[in-house]
C-alpha positions in Angstrom: 43.0 -46.6 -31.4 46.7 -47.1 -30.6 47.1 -47.9 -26.9 45.4 -45.1 -25.0 45.8 -42.8 -28.0 42.9 -42.3 -30.4 44.0 -41.2 -33.9 41.3 -39.5 -35.9 40.9 -37.1 -38.8 38.9 -36.2 -41.9 40.0 -37.8 -45.1 42.1 -37.0 -47.1 44.7 -36.5 -44.4 47.5 -35.4 -46.8 48.8 -32.2 -48.5 51.4 -31.5 -51.2 53.4 -28.3 -51.1 56.3 -27.2 -53.2 59.8 -26.8 -51.8 59.2 -23.0 -51.4 55.7 -23.1 -49.8 54.2 -23.2 -46.3 50.8 -23.9 -44.8 49.1 -23.2 -41.5 47.5 -26.1 -39.6 44.8 -25.7 -37.0 43.2 -28.3 -34.8 39.5 -28.5 -33.6 38.1 -31.0 -31.3 34.6 -32.5 -31.6 32.5 -34.9 -29.5 31.0 -38.2 -30.7 28.1 -36.3 -32.4 30.3 -33.8 -34.2 29.7 -30.9 -31.7 32.6 -28.6 -30.8 34.5 -29.9 -27.8 37.1 -28.5 -25.4 40.6 -29.7 -25.0 42.6 -29.6 -21.7 45.5 -27.3 -22.7 47.2 -26.4 -26.0 47.9 -29.1 -28.6 51.4 -30.4 -29.2 52.8 -30.4 -32.8 55.6 -32.5 -34.2 57.1 -33.0 -37.7 58.7 -36.4 -38.5 61.6 -34.9 -40.5 62.9 -31.5 -39.6 65.2 -31.7 -42.6 62.1 -31.4 -44.8 59.7 -29.3 -42.7 60.2 -26.4 -40.3 57.5 -26.1 -37.6 56.5 -22.9 -35.8 53.8 -23.2 -33.2 51.7 -20.1 -33.0 50.2 -18.5 -29.8 46.7 -19.6 -30.8 47.7 -23.2 -30.9 47.9 -23.5 -34.7 51.1 -24.5 -36.5 53.0 -22.9 -39.4 54.7 -25.7 -41.5 57.2 -24.6 -44.1 59.2 -26.6 -46.6 62.9 -26.4 -45.8 64.1 -27.0 -49.3 64.7 -30.7 -50.1 61.8 -32.7 -51.6 60.4 -35.8 -49.9 57.7 -37.1 -47.6 57.1 -36.3 -43.9 54.3 -36.3 -41.4 52.8 -33.6 -39.2 51.4 -35.0 -35.9 49.2 -33.1 -33.4 48.3 -34.4 -30.0 46.0 -33.0 -27.3 44.5 -34.0 -24.0 40.7 -34.6 -24.2 40.3 -35.4 -20.5 39.2 -32.1 -18.8 40.0 -33.4 -15.4 43.2 -34.6 -13.7 43.6 -37.6 -16.0 44.9 -37.7 -19.5 43.2 -39.1 -22.7 45.4 -38.3 -25.6 43.9 -37.7 -29.0 46.2 -37.5 -32.0 45.9 -36.5 -35.6 48.2 -37.1 -38.5 48.8 -35.3 -41.8 51.0 -36.7 -44.6 53.0 -34.0 -46.2 54.7 -34.3 -49.6 57.3 -31.7 -50.5 57.5 -31.5 -54.3 59.8 -29.6 -56.6 58.6 -26.1 -57.5 58.4 -24.5 -60.9 61.7 -24.4 -62.8 63.5 -21.0 -62.5 66.9 -21.8 -64.1 68.7 -24.1 -66.5 72.1 -25.6 -66.1 74.4 -26.9 -68.8 76.4 -30.1 -68.1 79.1 -30.6 -70.7 80.6 -34.1 -71.4 84.3 -34.8 -71.0 86.2 -33.1 -74.0 87.2 -35.5 -76.7 89.5 -35.2 -79.7 87.9 -34.6 -83.1 88.7 -37.3 -85.7 
């Protein structure tokens, strides 16, 4: 618990994708006994580094997360209101995302500075 926010998730809370991949993330709420629960409104999705991850929120409340190109580490956060009344009780989830290099598709040649032959 952080302040009034409760951060929960199922381990592992991490994913690795290549610089040319994407994944879809969905959120489901459960009560203290693991039963499906209802949220008050759609979830809110945020990526920590838009230079690494592009985020598209879908109409069904899921999120499409795509690598932008550079490699590195970022986080995907989802928040939602669990209080079905006028109040607010925010639940949050966190997913660590590693963007790794993809498979090699080309080679480059880097020559040294030309030198005189002896």
